[in-house]
C-alpha positions as CSV (number, residue, x, y, z in Angstrom):
1,M,-3.0,94.7,4.3
2,L,0.2,93.4,5.6
3,S,1.6,96.9,6.2
4,N,-1.1,97.7,8.7
5,C,-0.4,94.6,10.8
6,K,1.8,95.0,13.8
7,L,3.9,92.1,14.9
8,R,4.4,91.7,18.6
9,P,7.5,89.9,19.7
10,T,6.8,86.6,21.5
11,P,8.7,86.3,24.7
12,I,11.0,83.3,24.9
13,S,12.1,82.0,28.3
14,I,15.5,80.3,28.4
15,S,16.8,78.7,31.5
16,I,20.5,78.2,31.6
17,L,21.9,75.5,33.9
18,H,25.3,76.3,35.3
19,P,27.5,73.4,36.5
20,Q,28.0,75.1,39.9
21,R,24.2,75.2,40.6
22,P,22.3,72.1,41.6
23,N,19.8,70.7,39.1
24,P,16.4,72.2,39.4
25,R,13.8,70.1,41.3
26,P,11.8,68.0,38.8
27,R,8.3,69.0,38.2
28,H,5.5,66.7,39.4
29,H,3.3,65.4,36.6
30,P,-0.2,64.2,37.2
31,P,-0.6,60.4,37.2
32,P,-1.5,58.9,33.8
33,I,-5.1,58.2,33.1
34,P,-5.7,54.4,32.9
35,P,-7.1,53.2,29.6
36,P,-10.7,52.3,29.5
37,A,-11.4,48.7,30.4
38,V,-11.5,46.4,27.4
39,R,-14.6,44.3,27.1
40,R,-13.7,40.7,26.5
41,P,-16.1,38.6,24.4
42,P,-17.8,35.8,26.3
43,A,-16.1,32.4,26.2
44,M,-17.3,30.4,23.2
45,S,-18.8,27.0,24.0
46,A,-17.6,23.8,22.3
47,A,-20.9,23.6,20.4
48,H,-20.4,27.2,19.1
49,L,-16.9,26.3,17.9
50,L,-18.1,23.2,16.1
51,R,-20.9,25.1,14.5
52,H,-18.9,28.1,13.2
53,S,-15.3,26.8,12.8
54,R,-14.3,25.8,9.3
55,K,-11.6,23.6,10.5
56,L,-13.9,21.7,12.9
57,R,-16.9,21.6,10.7
58,S,-15.8,18.4,8.9
59,L,-15.1,16.8,12.3
60,R,-18.7,17.5,13.4
61,N,-20.0,15.9,10.3
62,A,-17.9,12.8,10.8
63,I,-18.7,12.2,14.5
64,D,-22.0,14.0,15.3
65,C,-24.2,11.2,14.0
66,E,-24.8,9.0,17.1
67,R,-23.7,8.9,20.7
68,S,-21.3,6.1,20.2
69,G,-19.4,4.2,17.5
70,L,-17.1,1.2,17.5
71,A,-13.5,1.9,16.7
72,R,-11.2,-1.0,15.8
73,Y,-8.0,-1.8,14.0
74,F,-7.8,-4.8,11.6
75,S,-4.3,-3.8,10.6
76,T,-2.0,-0.9,10.2
77,G,-3.5,-0.2,6.8
78,S,-7.2,-0.5,7.6
79,G,-9.5,2.4,8.3
80,S,-13.0,3.6,7.9
81,F,-15.6,5.8,9.7
82,A,-19.2,5.7,10.5
83,V,-21.9,8.0,9.0
84,K,-25.6,8.2,9.6
85,E,-28.0,7.4,6.8
86,N,-31.8,6.9,7.0
87,G,-31.7,6.7,10.7
88,V,-29.1,3.9,10.7
89,E,-25.5,4.3,11.5
90,K,-23.5,2.8,8.6
91,R,-19.8,1.7,8.3
92,I,-17.9,3.3,5.4
93,G,-14.7,1.5,4.6
94,G,-11.5,2.7,3.1
95,A,-11.4,6.2,4.7
96,R,-8.9,7.2,7.3
97,F,-7.9,10.1,9.4
98,S,-4.6,11.7,8.3
99,Q,-3.0,11.8,11.8
100,C,-3.5,8.1,12.6
101,K,-0.1,6.4,12.9
102,Q,-0.7,4.0,15.8
103,S,0.0,0.3,15.8
104,G,0.3,-2.4,18.4
105,K,-1.2,-5.4,19.9
106,N,-2.5,-4.4,23.4
107,L,-6.3,-3.9,23.5
108,D,-7.6,-0.8,25.4
109,T,-10.7,1.2,25.5
110,C,-10.8,5.0,25.1
111,K,-13.5,7.7,25.0
112,V,-13.2,10.6,22.8
113,P,-15.1,13.6,24.3
114,V,-16.6,15.7,21.6
115,G,-18.5,18.9,22.3
116,G,-21.4,19.3,19.9
117,V,-24.9,20.8,19.6
118,N,-26.4,17.9,21.3
119,G,-24.0,17.9,24.2
120,S,-21.0,15.7,24.7
121,S,-20.9,12.4,22.9
122,A,-18.2,9.7,22.8
123,F,-16.5,7.1,20.6
124,R,-16.4,3.9,22.5
125,G,-13.9,1.6,20.9
126,T,-11.6,-1.4,21.2
127,L,-8.2,-0.2,20.0
128,T,-4.9,-1.8,19.4
129,N,-3.1,1.1,21.1
130,R,-3.9,3.8,23.6
131,I,-4.6,6.7,21.4
132,S,-5.1,10.1,23.0
133,S,-8.0,11.8,21.3
134,G,-9.1,15.4,21.5
135,V,-8.7,18.8,19.9
136,T,-5.6,20.6,21.0
137,G,-6.6,23.9,19.4
138,L,-7.9,25.5,16.2
139,N,-4.5,25.1,14.5
140,G,-3.4,22.0,16.5
141,P,-3.5,18.4,15.3
142,L,-6.4,16.1,15.9
143,S,-5.4,12.7,17.4
144,C,-7.9,10.2,16.2
145,V,-8.7,6.6,15.6
146,R,-9.7,4.5,12.6
147,V,-13.2,3.1,12.7
148,A,-13.4,-0.3,11.1
149,S,-17.0,-1.0,11.7
150,A,-20.1,0.6,13.4
151,R,-22.7,-0.7,15.7
152,S,-25.9,0.2,13.9
153,F,-28.7,1.3,16.3
154,S,-31.4,0.9,13.7
155,S,-34.5,2.9,13.8
156,S,-36.3,0.1,12.1
157,A,-38.2,-2.4,14.1
158,D,-37.1,-5.3,11.9
159,L,-33.4,-5.2,12.7
160,P,-31.9,-5.1,16.2
161,P,-28.6,-3.4,17.0
162,H,-26.0,-5.0,14.9
163,Q,-22.5,-4.6,13.6
164,E,-21.6,-4.6,9.9
165,I,-18.0,-5.7,9.3
166,G,-16.4,-4.7,6.0
167,M,-13.4,-6.1,4.1
168,P,-10.3,-4.6,5.9
169,S,-7.2,-3.2,4.2
170,L,-4.6,-5.7,5.4
171,S,-1.6,-4.3,3.4
172,P,-0.6,-0.8,2.1
173,T,-1.3,-1.7,-1.5
174,M,-4.5,-3.7,-1.0
175,T,-7.6,-2.4,-2.8
176,E,-9.6,-5.7,-2.9
177,G,-9.4,-9.1,-1.4
178,N,-10.8,-12.7,-1.5
179,I,-12.3,-14.8,1.2
180,A,-10.2,-17.9,1.4
181,K,-12.5,-19.6,4.0
182,W,-14.6,-18.8,7.1
183,V,-13.3,-20.3,10.3
184,K,-16.5,-19.3,12.1
185,K,-20.0,-20.2,11.0
186,E,-23.3,-18.4,11.2
187,G,-24.6,-18.6,14.7
188,D,-21.2,-19.2,16.3
189,Q,-20.2,-17.1,19.3
190,V,-17.1,-15.0,18.7
191,S,-14.6,-13.5,21.2
192,P,-11.8,-11.0,20.9
193,G,-8.7,-12.6,19.4
194,E,-10.5,-15.5,17.7
195,V,-10.0,-16.0,14.0
196,L,-13.1,-15.0,12.1
197,C,-12.0,-15.8,8.5
198,E,-8.9,-16.1,6.3
199,V,-8.5,-13.2,3.8
200,E,-6.4,-13.6,0.6
201,T,-4.7,-10.2,0.1
202,D,-2.6,-9.0,-2.7
203,K,0.5,-10.7,-1.2
204,A,-0.5,-13.5,1.2
205,T,-3.4,-15.1,3.1
206,V,-3.9,-13.3,6.4
207,E,-6.1,-14.3,9.3
208,M,-8.8,-11.8,10.3
209,E,-9.4,-11.7,14.0
210,C,-12.6,-10.7,15.9
211,M,-12.3,-7.7,18.1
212,E,-15.4,-7.9,20.3
213,E,-17.7,-10.5,21.8
214,G,-20.9,-11.3,20.1
215,Y,-22.5,-13.8,17.6
216,L,-21.9,-14.2,13.9
217,A,-25.4,-13.5,12.6
218,K,-24.9,-13.4,8.8
219,I,-22.1,-14.2,6.4
220,V,-22.6,-11.9,3.4
221,Q,-19.5,-13.1,1.4
222,G,-19.0,-16.8,1.6
223,D,-16.0,-19.1,1.1
224,G,-14.1,-18.4,-2.1
225,A,-15.7,-14.9,-2.7
226,K,-13.5,-13.0,-5.2
227,E,-12.5,-9.4,-5.7
228,I,-14.3,-7.9,-2.7
229,K,-13.5,-4.2,-2.5
230,V,-12.0,-2.8,0.7
231,G,-14.9,-1.6,2.9
232,E,-17.5,-3.9,1.3
233,I,-19.6,-5.7,3.9
234,I,-18.6,-9.3,4.4
235,C,-20.5,-10.3,7.6
236,V,-22.8,-9.0,10.4
237,T,-22.5,-9.7,14.1
238,V,-25.0,-9.1,17.0
239,E,-24.7,-9.0,20.8
240,E,-27.6,-11.2,21.6
241,E,-28.0,-14.8,20.5
242,G,-31.7,-14.4,20.0
243,D,-31.2,-11.7,17.3
244,I,-29.5,-14.1,14.9
245,E,-32.7,-15.3,13.3
246,K,-33.7,-11.8,12.3
247,F,-30.7,-11.6,9.9
248,K,-31.6,-14.8,8.0
249,D,-32.7,-12.9,4.9
250,Y,-30.4,-9.9,5.5
251,K,-28.9,-8.3,2.4
252,P,-26.7,-5.1,2.5
253,S,-28.1,-2.1,0.8
254,S,-26.5,-0.8,-2.4
255,S,-25.5,2.3,-0.4
256,D,-23.2,0.2,1.7
257,A,-21.0,-0.7,-1.2
258,P,-17.9,1.5,-1.7
259,V,-18.5,3.9,-4.6
260,A,-15.7,4.9,-6.9
261,P,-14.8,8.6,-7.1
262,S,-15.9,8.8,-10.7
263,E,-19.2,7.2,-9.9
264,S,-19.9,9.4,-7.0
265,K,-19.1,12.5,-9.0
266,A,-21.4,11.4,-11.8
267,K,-24.2,10.8,-9.3
268,A,-23.7,14.3,-7.8
269,E,-24.2,16.0,-11.1
270,P,-27.9,16.7,-11.7
271,A,-29.3,15.4,-15.0
272,E,-30.6,17.8,-17.5
273,P,-34.3,17.3,-18.1
274,K,-34.1,18.8,-21.6
275,A,-31.6,16.3,-22.8
276,E,-33.9,13.4,-21.5
277,E,-36.8,14.8,-23.5
278,K,-34.8,15.0,-26.8
279,V,-33.0,11.7,-26.6
280,P,-35.2,8.6,-26.4
281,A,-34.1,5.8,-24.2
282,K,-32.2,3.1,-26.0
283,A,-31.4,-0.5,-25.0
284,P,-27.7,-1.0,-24.0
285,E,-25.6,-2.1,-26.9
286,P,-23.4,-5.2,-26.4
287,K,-19.7,-4.9,-26.5
288,A,-19.4,-7.5,-29.2
289,P,-17.4,-6.8,-32.3
290,K,-18.8,-3.6,-33.8
291,T,-20.1,-3.7,-37.3
292,E,-21.2,-0.1,-37.8
293,E,-19.8,1.7,-40.7
294,A,-16.8,3.9,-40.0
295,S,-16.7,7.4,-41.3
296,R,-15.6,7.4,-44.9
297,S,-14.8,9.7,-47.7
298,G,-15.7,7.5,-50.6
299,D,-14.0,4.2,-49.7
300,R,-11.4,5.7,-47.4
301,I,-11.4,5.0,-43.6
302,F,-9.8,7.7,-41.5
303,S,-7.6,6.3,-38.7
304,S,-4.5,7.4,-36.8
305,P,-1.2,5.7,-37.7
306,L,-0.9,4.1,-34.3
307,A,-4.4,2.6,-34.6
308,R,-3.6,1.3,-38.1
309,K,-0.4,-0.4,-36.8
310,L,-2.3,-1.9,-33.8
311,A,-5.0,-3.2,-36.2
312,E,-2.5,-4.7,-38.6
313,D,-0.7,-6.5,-35.7
314,N,-3.9,-8.0,-34.4
315,N,-5.6,-8.7,-37.8
316,V,-8.5,-6.3,-37.1
317,P,-10.4,-5.0,-40.1
318,L,-10.8,-1.2,-39.8
319,S,-14.3,-1.5,-41.4
320,S,-15.6,-3.3,-38.4
321,V,-14.4,-0.7,-35.9
322,K,-16.4,2.5,-35.1
323,G,-14.3,5.5,-34.6
324,T,-14.7,7.9,-31.7
325,G,-12.3,10.6,-32.8
326,P,-13.0,13.8,-34.7
327,D,-15.2,13.2,-37.7
328,G,-15.3,9.5,-36.8
329,R,-11.6,9.0,-36.9
330,I,-10.5,5.6,-35.5
331,L,-8.1,6.0,-32.6
332,K,-5.9,3.6,-30.7
333,A,-8.5,3.4,-27.9
334,D,-11.1,2.2,-30.4
335,I,-8.9,-0.7,-31.5
336,E,-8.2,-1.7,-27.9
337,D,-11.9,-1.6,-27.0
338,Y,-12.6,-3.8,-30.0
339,L,-9.9,-6.3,-29.0
340,A,-11.3,-6.4,-25.4
341,S,-14.9,-7.0,-26.6
342,A,-13.7,-9.6,-29.0
343,T,-11.9,-11.4,-26.2
344,K,-15.0,-11.5,-24.0
345,G,-17.3,-12.3,-26.9
346,G,-16.5,-14.2,-30.1
347,K,-12.8,-14.7,-29.8
348,G,-13.1,-17.8,-27.6
349,E,-15.4,-19.3,-30.2
350,T,-12.9,-18.6,-32.9
351,F,-10.2,-20.4,-30.9
352,A,-12.5,-23.4,-30.4
353,A,-13.4,-23.5,-34.0
354,S,-9.8,-23.6,-35.0
355,G,-9.3,-26.9,-33.1
356,L,-7.2,-25.6,-30.2
357,D,-7.7,-27.4,-26.9
358,Y,-7.0,-25.1,-23.9
359,T,-7.9,-24.4,-20.3
360,D,-8.4,-20.9,-18.8
361,I,-6.7,-20.7,-15.4
362,P,-8.0,-17.9,-13.2
363,N,-5.3,-15.6,-11.9
364,A,-4.7,-15.6,-8.1
365,Q,-4.3,-12.3,-6.3
366,I,-0.6,-12.8,-5.8
367,R,-0.2,-13.5,-9.6
368,K,-2.0,-10.2,-10.5
369,V,0.2,-8.2,-8.1
370,T,3.4,-9.9,-9.3
371,A,2.5,-9.2,-12.9
372,N,1.7,-5.5,-12.3
373,R,4.8,-4.8,-10.2
374,L,7.2,-6.5,-12.6
375,L,5.6,-4.8,-15.6
376,A,6.0,-1.4,-13.9
377,S,9.6,-2.3,-13.0
378,K,10.6,-3.1,-16.5
379,Q,8.8,0.0,-17.9
380,T,10.0,2.6,-15.4
381,I,13.4,1.3,-14.1
382,P,16.4,1.6,-16.4
383,H,17.9,-1.9,-16.0
384,Y,21.5,-2.8,-16.8
385,Y,23.3,-6.0,-16.1
386,L,26.7,-7.1,-14.7
387,T,27.9,-10.7,-14.8
388,V,30.9,-12.3,-13.0
389,D,32.1,-15.9,-12.6
390,T,33.2,-16.9,-9.2
391,R,35.1,-20.1,-8.2
392,V,33.2,-21.9,-5.5
393,D,35.6,-24.8,-4.6
394,N,36.5,-23.2,-1.2
395,L,32.9,-22.4,-0.6
396,I,31.9,-26.0,-1.1
397,K,34.8,-27.2,1.1
398,L,33.8,-24.8,4.0
399,R,30.2,-26.0,3.8
400,G,31.3,-29.6,4.1
401,E,33.3,-28.7,7.2
402,L,30.5,-26.8,8.9
403,N,27.5,-29.1,8.3
404,P,28.8,-32.0,10.5
405,Q,29.2,-29.5,13.3
406,Q,25.6,-28.2,12.7
407,E,24.2,-31.8,12.8
408,A,26.2,-32.6,16.0
409,S,24.7,-29.5,17.7
410,G,21.1,-30.3,16.6
411,G,21.0,-27.6,13.9
412,K,20.0,-27.9,10.2
413,K,22.5,-28.1,7.3
414,I,23.8,-24.9,5.7
415,S,23.1,-24.6,2.0
416,I,25.0,-22.8,-0.7
417,N,22.2,-20.3,-0.8
418,D,22.7,-19.4,2.8
419,L,26.4,-18.7,2.2
420,V,25.4,-16.5,-0.9
421,I,23.0,-14.5,1.3
422,K,25.7,-13.9,3.9
423,A,28.2,-12.9,1.2
424,A,25.7,-10.5,-0.4
425,A,24.9,-8.9,2.9
426,L,28.6,-8.3,3.7
427,A,29.3,-7.0,0.2
428,L,26.5,-4.4,0.7
429,Q,28.5,-3.0,3.6
430,K,31.4,-2.3,1.3
431,A,29.2,-0.9,-1.4
432,P,26.3,0.8,0.5
433,Q,25.1,2.7,-2.6
434,C,23.6,-0.6,-3.8
435,N,21.5,-0.8,-0.6
436,S,19.4,2.2,-1.7
437,S,16.1,3.2,-3.3
438,W,15.2,5.9,-5.8
439,M,12.8,8.4,-4.3
440,N,12.4,10.8,-7.2
441,D,13.7,13.9,-5.3
442,F,16.5,12.0,-3.4
443,I,18.1,8.6,-3.0
444,R,17.4,6.8,0.3
445,Q,20.3,4.7,1.5
446,Y,19.4,2.2,4.1
447,N,21.4,1.4,7.2
448,N,19.8,-2.0,7.6
449,V,20.7,-4.9,5.3
450,N,17.5,-6.8,4.8
451,I,17.8,-9.5,2.1
452,N,14.7,-10.8,0.3
453,V,14.9,-14.4,-0.9
454,A,12.8,-15.4,-3.9
455,V,10.7,-18.5,-3.2
456,Q,8.6,-20.2,-5.9
457,T,5.4,-21.9,-4.8
458,E,2.3,-23.3,-6.4
459,H,0.5,-20.1,-5.4
460,G,3.0,-17.8,-7.0
461,L,6.3,-16.1,-6.4
462,F,7.0,-14.9,-2.8
463,V,10.0,-12.9,-1.5
464,P,10.3,-13.3,2.3
465,V,12.9,-11.2,4.0
466,V,15.9,-12.0,6.3
467,R,16.4,-8.9,8.4
468,D,19.9,-7.7,9.3
469,A,21.5,-10.6,7.4
470,D,24.9,-8.9,7.8
471,K,24.8,-9.3,11.6
472,K,23.5,-12.9,11.7
473,G,25.4,-16.1,11.6
474,L,25.2,-18.8,8.9
475,G,23.2,-21.1,11.1
476,T,20.6,-18.4,12.0
477,I,20.2,-17.4,8.3
478,G,19.7,-21.0,7.2
479,E,17.1,-21.6,9.9
480,E,15.1,-18.4,9.0
481,V,15.2,-19.1,5.3
482,K,13.9,-22.6,5.8
483,Q,11.1,-21.4,8.0
484,L,10.1,-18.5,5.7
485,A,10.2,-20.8,2.6
486,Q,7.8,-23.3,4.4
487,R,5.4,-20.5,5.3
488,A,5.4,-19.3,1.7
489,R,4.6,-22.8,0.5
490,D,1.8,-23.0,3.1
491,N,0.6,-19.6,1.9
492,S,0.7,-18.4,5.5
493,L,3.2,-15.5,5.3
494,K,2.4,-12.4,7.3
495,P,3.1,-8.8,6.1
496,Q,6.1,-8.5,8.4
497,D,7.6,-11.6,6.7
498,Y,8.0,-10.0,3.3
499,E,8.0,-6.2,3.8
500,G,11.0,-4.0,4.5
501,G,13.6,-5.7,2.2
502,T,16.4,-3.6,0.7
503,F,18.1,-6.1,-1.6
504,T,16.9,-9.4,-3.3
505,V,18.7,-12.7,-4.1
506,S,17.1,-15.1,-6.6
507,N,18.7,-18.5,-7.0
508,L,17.7,-20.7,-10.0
509,G,21.0,-22.6,-10.1
510,G,20.9,-25.0,-7.3
511,P,17.3,-26.2,-7.5
512,F,16.9,-25.9,-11.3
513,G,20.4,-26.0,-12.8
514,I,20.0,-22.7,-14.7
515,K,23.5,-21.6,-15.8
516,Q,22.8,-17.8,-16.0
517,F,19.8,-15.5,-16.1
518,C,18.9,-11.8,-15.6
519,A,16.3,-11.0,-12.9
520,I,13.9,-8.1,-12.8
521,I,14.4,-5.6,-10.0
522,N,11.9,-5.7,-7.2
523,P,10.8,-2.1,-6.6
524,P,11.5,0.1,-4.6
525,Q,14.8,-1.7,-4.4
526,S,17.6,-0.8,-6.8
527,A,19.3,-4.1,-7.4
528,I,18.7,-7.9,-7.5
529,L,21.3,-10.7,-7.6
530,A,20.7,-13.7,-9.9
531,I,22.6,-16.8,-8.9
532,G,23.3,-19.5,-11.5
533,S,24.4,-23.1,-11.1
534,A,28.0,-24.2,-10.5
535,E,29.8,-26.2,-13.2
536,K,33.2,-27.7,-13.5
537,R,35.6,-26.1,-16.0
538,V,39.1,-26.9,-17.1
539,I,41.5,-24.1,-16.2
540,P,45.3,-23.7,-16.6
541,G,47.4,-25.0,-13.8
542,S,50.3,-23.5,-12.0
543,A,52.9,-24.8,-14.5
544,D,53.0,-24.7,-18.2
545,G,51.1,-27.5,-19.9
546,Q,49.3,-28.4,-16.7
547,Y,45.5,-28.2,-16.3
548,E,43.1,-28.6,-13.4
549,F,39.4,-28.6,-12.7
550,G,37.5,-25.9,-10.9
551,S,33.8,-25.2,-10.1
552,Y,32.6,-21.8,-11.2
553,M,29.2,-20.1,-10.6
554,S,27.8,-17.4,-12.8
555,V,26.3,-14.4,-10.9
556,T,24.4,-11.6,-12.7
557,M,23.4,-8.3,-11.0
558,S,20.5,-6.2,-12.3
559,C,21.0,-2.6,-11.4
560,D,18.9,0.6,-11.5
561,H,21.0,3.1,-13.4
562,R,19.3,6.0,-11.6
563,V,20.9,4.8,-8.3
564,I,23.8,2.6,-9.1
565,D,26.5,3.6,-11.6
566,G,28.4,0.9,-13.4
567,A,31.6,1.3,-11.3
568,I,29.5,1.0,-8.1
569,G,27.9,-2.2,-9.3
570,A,31.3,-3.6,-10.3
571,E,32.6,-2.7,-6.8
572,F,29.8,-4.7,-5.2
573,L,30.5,-7.8,-7.4
574,K,34.2,-7.5,-6.6
575,A,33.5,-7.6,-2.9
576,F,30.9,-10.4,-3.4
577,K,33.4,-12.5,-5.4
578,G,36.0,-12.1,-2.7
579,Y,33.7,-13.5,0.0
580,I,32.7,-16.4,-2.2
581,E,36.2,-17.4,-3.2
582,N,37.6,-16.8,0.3
583,P,34.6,-17.8,2.5
584,T,36.5,-17.9,5.8
585,T,36.6,-14.1,5.7
586,M,32.8,-14.2,6.2
587,L,33.4,-15.8,9.6
588,L,35.7,-13.1,10.9
């Protein structure tokens, strides 16, 4: 087949360009064909974005409930938002938007335009700062406000428009609070800036101010109400005085109370009807000491070693405890539940029967917080202690020279504790590692030297802070300490009076005569200085056989070994001792 085929040569044209000849004229190419016009999709409306965007869907659920809501700050830690339920706009406490970081005192009003299915609605609020609100883009941040209460435009004819005010979060660690007393009474007119009530937080008693004009229609939680969860309704206000009588028998619904995550999750899970048919309803069993028989093999009771040890320490018979472990095995949790039920039930009767006379004193909120924080400190912080004796003769002499000048100028006397605070602040400049905090992944070293001073009151232990103590004079430090101590005794400290400390000084020597003690570190700080009393000692003199008297003060420093090594702590105490024994160097 291939032999019969004839191959014809293909002519090839080759053009050779000689350098003497000019370049050939370029050929003219036809103009390029423009690409077909691209059809752009029509612009999406705001309602379409809110309906189909995953990132904005939660926003629509949060704000597309009514045309307006009341936005307000109670503090930098408060926050909640409004939702619609059964035709009534409710206030849900405790929730916050993640981007809210505003604070301040000036009152302004802002409108948040929101495009939705029903058109544009707005949040009308009284804010403590001007907060720009709006969506910057699908991937942009959302500037927002914290809604502390909602004006309920009720669909019911029984209740007029009203405002349900919940327990605010007045400190970063607050989960519940107490009502110390109500300044306003039911029926009183309220105006912005007026004190509504006094709330006892986990650290102090704080005045709660009203943010809008109206009338106090109903006080839900009265004077002395205890353990009110953040967000739980405490009062109701209305705009018109004639609406007050309609809230005489007002009671908040159970849905207004904050629900724990575990409870809400349990409610969300549907119940199985088959299980209800098989298991008959039983009356709730009391948590009194359990007398059911534990699982036995003959006369043997199965229990874990830890449970047996806990039962022996508390004289608990294992036969009276019902085990919840595998095959009825008694666990540590079973012993703890038994002890808790015995404390609530028959343990008090046992004490009374044994002839003990006692009084149960309820724990104040500050006592609970102090107990939890100090327990966590001892359990999680590796403490070690350094003690040094410092001679304070020159310190006492300098104080005696400065106080007459203070009195002549109208100032208050300088105490030994004021000189100790100043010496500790200056020593932290020489050992800045001691002015730090453990942050798990890193150590945060502070540039400010803020000294907390422990103050004991009848309400509990407070630690107000003297800010920038290294930059202040002795007279200023003494004046601030006296003012803060008086506020602590009056239980009127504000959050800015005790937050932000970097180092703590606790003095039990001057007021109580304690020679030496070891203090517990105040987290998140890494050290605390315990000051003992000064005592006279006999010391060798300058010549052989001669003796003299000197006043010495014992100082013990508790250190966090994760942050402060032993040599660093010794360096701080060396600098501190130098300032105490040569106090004139503090004035340079």
